[in-house]
C-alpha positions in Angstrom: 107.6 65.4 81.1 109.2 63.3 83.8 111.5 65.2 86.2 114.5 63.8 88.1 115.0 65.5 91.4 118.4 65.4 92.9 117.5 67.2 96.1 118.2 65.6 99.5 116.3 68.3 101.5 113.3 70.5 101.0 115.3 73.7 100.7 117.3 72.5 97.7 114.2 70.9 96.2 112.4 74.2 96.3 115.4 75.9 94.6 115.3 73.3 91.9 111.6 73.6 91.4 111.9 77.4 91.1 114.7 77.1 88.6 112.8 74.5 86.4 109.6 76.6 86.5 111.5 79.7 85.5 113.2 77.8 82.7 109.8 76.6 81.4 108.4 80.1 81.5 111.4 81.6 79.6 111.2 78.8 77.1 107.5 79.4 76.2 107.8 83.1 76.4 110.5 82.8 73.7 108.2 80.7 71.5 105.3 83.1 72.0 107.1 86.3 71.5 106.6 87.8 68.0 104.3 84.9 67.0 101.4 86.5 65.1 99.6 83.2 64.6 96.7 83.3 67.2 96.0 79.6 67.1 99.7 78.8 67.6 99.9 81.1 70.6 96.8 79.6 72.1 98.3 76.1 71.7 101.6 77.1 73.2 99.9 78.6 76.3 98.0 75.4 76.7 101.2 73.4 76.5 102.9 75.6 79.0 100.1 75.1 81.6 100.3 71.3 81.1 104.1 71.3 81.5 103.8 73.3 84.8 101.1 71.0 86.1 103.3 67.9 85.5 106.3 69.7 87.0 104.2 70.6 90.1 102.8 67.1 90.5 106.3 65.6 90.4 107.5 68.2 92.9 104.7 67.4 95.3 105.4 63.7 95.2 109.1 64.3 95.9 108.4 66.8 98.6 106.1 64.4 100.3 108.8 61.8 100.2 111.2 64.1 102.0 109.0 64.1 105.0 107.3 66.8 107.0 109.8 69.6 106.6 107.4 71.8 104.8 103.7 72.5 104.8 101.5 70.8 102.2 101.8 72.4 98.8 99.0 72.3 96.3 98.8 73.1 92.6 97.0 76.2 91.6 96.9 77.4 88.0 100.4 78.2 86.7 102.3 77.7 89.9 102.4 76.4 93.4 100.3 77.9 96.2 100.8 77.1 99.9 98.0 76.0 102.1 97.8 78.2 105.1 99.4 76.6 108.1 96.8 77.9 110.5 94.1 80.5 110.2 94.6 81.5 113.8 98.3 81.8 113.2 97.7 84.2 110.3 95.2 86.2 112.4 97.9 86.6 115.0 100.1 88.3 112.5 97.5 91.1 112.1 96.0 91.1 115.5 95.4 94.4 117.3 94.2 92.6 120.4 97.5 92.3 122.1 97.3 94.7 125.0 100.6 93.6 126.5 102.6 96.2 124.5 100.8 99.4 125.2 97.8 100.8 127.1 96.7 102.7 123.9 93.4 101.8 122.1 95.1 100.7 118.9 91.7 100.2 117.1 91.2 104.0 117.5 94.6 104.9 116.3 95.3 102.5 113.3 94.9 104.0 109.9 91.8 102.5 108.1 93.7 101.2 105.1 96.3 99.6 107.3 93.3 97.6 108.9 91.6 97.0 105.5 94.8 95.5 104.0 95.2 93.2 107.0 91.7 91.8 106.3 92.4 91.5 102.6 95.5 89.5 103.1 93.8 87.3 105.7 91.3 86.4 102.9 94.2 85.2 100.7 94.7 81.8 102.5 97.1 80.3 100.0 99.2 83.5 99.9 99.3 83.7 103.7 100.5 80.1 103.8 103.3 81.0 101.4 104.2 84.1 103.6 104.3 82.0 106.7 106.6 79.5 105.0 108.8 82.3 103.6 109.2 84.0 107.0 110.1 80.7 108.6 113.0 80.6 106.2 114.2 84.1 107.4 117.5 83.2 109.0 117.9 83.8 112.7 121.0 85.7 113.8 122.5 87.2 117.0 121.0 90.7 116.9 123.1 92.1 119.7 126.3 90.7 118.2 125.5 92.1 114.7 124.6 95.6 116.1 127.8 95.8 118.2 129.9 94.8 115.1 128.5 97.6 113.0 127.1 100.3 115.4 127.5 101.8 118.8 125.2 101.0 121.8 123.8 104.2 123.3 123.4 103.2 126.9 121.7 105.6 129.4 125.2 106.4 130.8 126.6 107.3 127.4 123.6 109.2 126.1 121.2 110.3 128.8 119.3 112.6 126.5 118.4 109.7 124.1 117.5 107.6 127.1 115.3 110.4 128.4 113.5 110.6 125.0 113.0 106.9 125.1 111.5 107.0 128.6 109.2 109.8 127.6 107.9 107.7 124.7 107.6 104.7 126.9 105.5 106.8 129.4 103.2 108.4 126.8 102.6 105.1 125.0 102.3 103.0 128.1 104.9 100.6 126.8 105.5 97.5 128.8 109.1 96.9 127.6 112.4 98.7 127.7 114.1 100.3 124.6 117.7 99.8 123.5 119.3 102.4 121.2 122.1 102.0 118.7 123.7 104.5 116.3 125.7 103.8 113.2 127.8 106.2 111.0 125.7 107.4 108.1 124.8 110.9 107.1 121.5 109.7 105.5 118.6 110.4 107.8 117.2 107.0 108.7 116.0 104.9 111.6 114.7 101.4 112.0 113.1 99.1 114.7 114.0 95.5 115.4 111.7 92.8 116.7 111.6 92.6 120.5 114.2 90.3 122.2 114.7 89.5 125.8 112.0 92.0 126.8 113.5 94.9 124.9 112.7 96.6 121.6 115.8 97.9 119.7 115.9 101.1 117.7 118.8 101.9 115.3 119.5 105.5 114.4 121.9 107.0 111.9 124.5 109.6 113.0 122.9 112.0 110.5 119.7 112.1 112.5 121.4 112.5 115.9 123.6 115.4 114.6 120.9 117.3 112.7 117.5 116.8 114.4 116.5 118.5 117.7 115.1 116.6 120.6 111.4 116.9 119.7 112.2 115.8 116.1 114.1 112.8 117.3 111.2 112.1 119.7 108.9 112.0 116.6 111.2 109.7 114.7 111.6 107.3 117.7 107.8 107.3 118.3 107.3 106.5 114.6 109.6 103.4 114.9 107.8 102.4 118.1 104.6 102.6 116.1 105.8 99.9 113.8 106.5 97.8 116.8 103.2 98.5 118.5 101.1 97.7 115.4 103.2 94.5 114.7 104.1 95.7 111.2 107.4 93.8 111.5 105.5 90.5 111.6 104.4 91.0 107.9 107.4 92.7 106.3 106.3 93.8 102.9 109.8 94.7 101.5 111.2 91.3 102.6 108.2 89.4 101.0 108.6 91.4 97.8 112.4 90.8 97.6 112.4 87.1 98.5 109.1 85.9 97.1 109.5 86.9 93.4 108.4 83.5 92.1 105.2 83.4 94.1 104.1 87.0 94.6 101.6 87.8 91.8 101.4 91.4 90.4 98.1 91.8 92.2 99.7 90.8 95.5 102.6 93.1 94.8 100.3 96.1 94.4 98.6 95.3 97.6 101.9 94.8 99.5 103.0 98.3 98.5 99.7 99.7 99.6 100.0 97.9 102.9 103.5 99.3 103.3 102.4 102.9 102.7 99.5 102.5 105.1 101.7 101.3 107.9 103.7 104.5 107.6 100.6 106.6 108.3 99.7 104.5 111.4 103.3 104.8 112.7 103.3 108.6 112.1 100.3 108.9 114.5 102.3 107.2 117.2 105.2 109.5 116.5 103.0 112.5 117.0 101.7 111.0 120.3 105.3 110.7 121.5 106.5 114.2 120.7 103.0 115.9 121.0 104.4 118.6 118.8 103.0 119.0 115.3 105.5 121.6 114.3 108.4 119.3 115.2 106.9 116.5 113.1 106.6 118.9 110.1 110.2 120.1 110.5 111.4 116.5 110.7 109.6 115.7 107.4 111.1 118.9 106.0 114.6 117.8 106.9 114.0 114.3 105.6 112.8 115.6 102.2 115.1 118.6 101.7 118.3 117.7 103.5 118.4 121.3 104.9 119.0 121.4 108.6 120.4 124.9 109.4 118.2 127.1 111.5 119.0 130.1 109.4 116.6 128.8 106.8 113.5 129.5 108.7 110.6 127.2 107.7 107.2 128.7 107.2 105.0 125.7 108.1 101.8 127.0 106.4 103.7 127.5 103.1 105.2 124.1 103.4 101.8 122.6 104.0 100.5 124.2 100.8 102.7 121.8 98.8 100.0 119.2 99.5 97.6 120.9 97.1 100.3 121.4 94.5 101.2 117.7 94.7 97.6 116.6 94.5 96.9 118.6 91.4 100.1 117.2 89.7 99.1 113.7 90.5 95.7 114.1 88.8 97.3 115.1 85.5 97.4 112.7 82.5 101.1 112.2 82.8 101.1 110.8 86.3 103.8 108.2 86.9 102.7 104.6 87.3 105.7 104.0 89.5 103.7 105.9 92.2 101.8 102.7 92.9 105.1 100.9 93.6 106.5 103.0 96.5 106.8 101.8 100.1 106.2 105.2 101.6 103.6 107.9 100.9 104.9 111.2 99.6 105.9 113.7 102.3 103.2 116.3 101.7 100.5 113.5 101.9 101.9 112.3 105.2 102.0 115.7 106.7 98.4 116.4 105.6 97.3 113.1 107.1 99.0 113.9 110.3 97.4 117.4 110.4 94.0 115.8 110.2 94.9 113.3 113.0 96.1 116.3 115.1 92.6 117.7 115.0 90.8 114.4 115.5 88.8 112.8 118.3 91.2 109.8 118.7 94.1 112.2 119.3 92.1 114.5 121.6 90.9 111.5 123.7 94.5 110.6 124.7 95.3 114.1 125.7 96.7 115.5 122.4 97.0 119.3 122.0 94.9 119.5 118.8 91.3 120.4 118.4 88.5 117.8 118.4 87.3 118.6 114.9 87.0 115.2 113.2 85.6 111.9 114.6 87.3 108.7 113.6 85.1 108.2 110.5 85.6 111.8 109.3 89.3 111.5 109.9 89.7 108.4 107.8 87.4 109.7 105.0 89.4 112.9 104.8 92.7 111.1 104.5 91.4 108.5 102.0 90.3 111.3 99.7 93.9 112.1 98.9 95.7 108.9 99.7 93.5 107.1 97.1 95.7 108.9 94.6 98.4 106.4 95.5 96.3 103.4 96.3 95.0 100.5 94.3 91.6 100.3 96.1 89.5 102.9 94.3 86.6 100.4 94.2 86.0 100.3 97.9 82.4 101.2 98.6 78.8 100.5 97.6 78.3 103.9 95.9 76.8 104.1 92.4 80.2 105.4 91.2 82.0 102.3 92.6 79.5 99.9 91.0 79.8 101.7 87.7 83.6 101.4 87.7 83.5 97.7 88.9 81.1 96.8 86.1 83.3 98.5 83.6 86.4 96.8 85.0 84.6 93.4 84.9 83.7 93.8 81.2 87.1 95.0 80.3 88.7 92.2 82.2 86.5 89.6 80.4 87.3 91.2 77.0 91.0 90.8 77.8 90.6 87.2 79.1 88.7 86.2 76.0 91.0 88.0 73.6 93.1 84.9 72.8 90.0 82.6 72.7 90.7 80.9 76.0 89.5 82.4 79.4 92.0 81.1 82.0 91.0 80.3 85.5 93.9 82.6 86.8 92.4 85.5 84.8 88.9 84.9 86.4 90.5 84.6 89.8 92.3 87.9 89.4 89.1 89.6 88.3 87.1 88.1 91.1 89.5 89.7 93.7 89.0 93.1 92.2 85.2 93.5 92.1 82.6 92.7 94.7 80.9 89.3 94.8 77.5 90.9 93.8 79.0 92.6 90.8 80.9 89.5 89.7 77.8 87.3 89.9 75.6 89.9 88.2 78.0 90.5 85.3 78.7 86.8 84.9 75.0 86.1 84.4 74.9 88.6 81.5 77.7 86.9 79.5 76.8 84.9 76.4 78.2 81.5 75.5 80.6 81.8 73.8 81.8 85.1 75.3 81.6 87.8 72.7 84.3 90.4 72.9 82.4 92.6 70.6 79.3 92.6 72.9 81.5 93.5 75.9 82.9 96.5 74.0 79.4 97.6 73.0 78.3 97.6 76.7 81.5 99.3 77.8 81.0 102.0 75.1 77.5 102.7 76.3 78.8 103.3 79.9 81.8 105.4 78.8 80.1 108.8 79.2 79.1 107.9 82.8 82.7 106.8 83.5 84.1 110.1 82.2 81.5 112.1 84.2 82.2 110.4 87.5 85.8 109.1 87.5 88.9 111.4 87.6 91.9 110.8 85.5 93.8 108.9 88.2 90.9 106.5 88.8 90.8 105.8 85.0 94.5 105.1 85.2 93.8 102.7 88.0 91.3 100.9 85.8 93.9 100.4 83.1 96.4 99.3 85.7 94.0 96.7 87.0 93.2 95.5 83.5 96.9 94.9 82.9 97.1 92.9 86.2 94.3 90.7 84.8 96.0 90.4 81.4 99.3 89.2 82.9 97.8 86.9 85.6 98.8 83.9 83.3 102.4 85.1 83.2 102.4 86.5 79.6 100.9 89.6 77.9 100.3 88.6 74.3 99.5 90.7 71.2 95.7 90.3 71.3 95.5 91.3 74.9 97.6 94.4 74.2 95.2 95.3 71.4 92.2 95.2 73.8 94.1 97.3 76.3 94.8 99.9 73.7 91.1 100.0 72.7 89.9 100.4 76.3 92.6 103.1 76.8 91.1 105.0 73.9 87.6 104.7 75.4 89.0 106.2 78.7 90.9 108.9 76.9 94.3 107.5 78.1 97.1 107.9 75.6 99.0 104.8 74.3 102.3 105.9 75.8 100.9 105.9 79.3 99.5 102.4 78.7 103.1 101.3 77.7 104.4 102.9 80.9 101.8 101.0 83.0 102.7 97.7 81.3 106.5 98.2 81.6 106.2 99.3 85.2 104.2 96.3 86.3 105.6 93.6 84.0 108.8 94.8 82.6 109.7 94.9 78.8 111.2 91.4 78.9 107.9 89.7 79.8 105.9 91.1 76.9 105.2 88.7 74.0 
């Protein structure tokens, strides 16, 4: 298929490419949907891949002709991936070595999964190249002008109390820059931080927070926002990437981005507690955020409020857990409070003069938090335990059964699978596969391990297995009938009802993408 490109610049060329690729996908999805002829579906998927390859090649030639406006783009499977502009540039996005912002030991304070997600994304060179390119396209604007048009500048003369809270945070964090505050009219309790400009970091607060939170609670909120600044979270904005990178963010990357976003909140909460040094104030701030109740006549029993953590954990372990939990940008309030309580009594907080008890060292702190945060996270296969190896092997066999369901194992399916299991497990399981791959043999080996999986894995971990198998199934852009049959069979092995599998599929993919 020859393509005529009418673009005169790289931006319009990329829009054209995206539109043409989307048209191809819709065209072939329409042909595949409802087609019960397995051979015909296999042929159509092959045609689709060839069409995209031709489209991509034509795009690259034209892009090259337009000059050096964009980084080199290379074909990868069913789409375009971006070669990373610079490994050192990407490392800078996630670096915790910049001591110019604060005197705090950030390695001691960062939440472990925040750090793990940074390393995971650094290993995704093509994806990081795309992110670098996407963020370069983020339009610059006059921050001061925009804020003054829509909000009110809280100078030290106008609001000495807010300025005093800012100075207290600056002192406790050892900040090497000043803080500008703005407020805008909105009764929703919210705050945000803007990237530094002219040696100042800007924090925007809603009127709802200023009217309803006391000084210690506001101190926690401001400290939390400064945490995002100190840990450089704004350099890798998950929400912006998810909203503006729909054509390039794979379902697997989306799950990881949501995980990254949730992890950043826990890291920032720790800085908030350092600023206010008042755990009760942090808890009441969370209470107001979640309940909307701000009147002092409703006295809060902190211990009773903390008990909601156990209730929530028990609910999340039930069969009818909501798959949408994996696609939230913030951890649930009770989980955040529990994580902060563990940090309160940890060595890292005690070392910087915190009021808590030195009960947990850094490793114990993170292990304790991970035990319940894993209920929301995709990385349930994170260690070298026998349980982890068992689940990884089960996932590999299930993924290969899905990949081979239509008779053709796509490279994108293998790539997705390789990112979910360790290299050792991947090589070991690959060596056991026959040629051709037998779906029946894979099911036999999975069935033999099922009792062990039921013994060692909780319900949520088994749901995670199904979720990751769906990610493998849709890595080629389409979930066909044969793949769905395999998913249902694996779900039956794991004791997961069909309705929940439907929820997982529709949450990740959406009904319109199912063939």
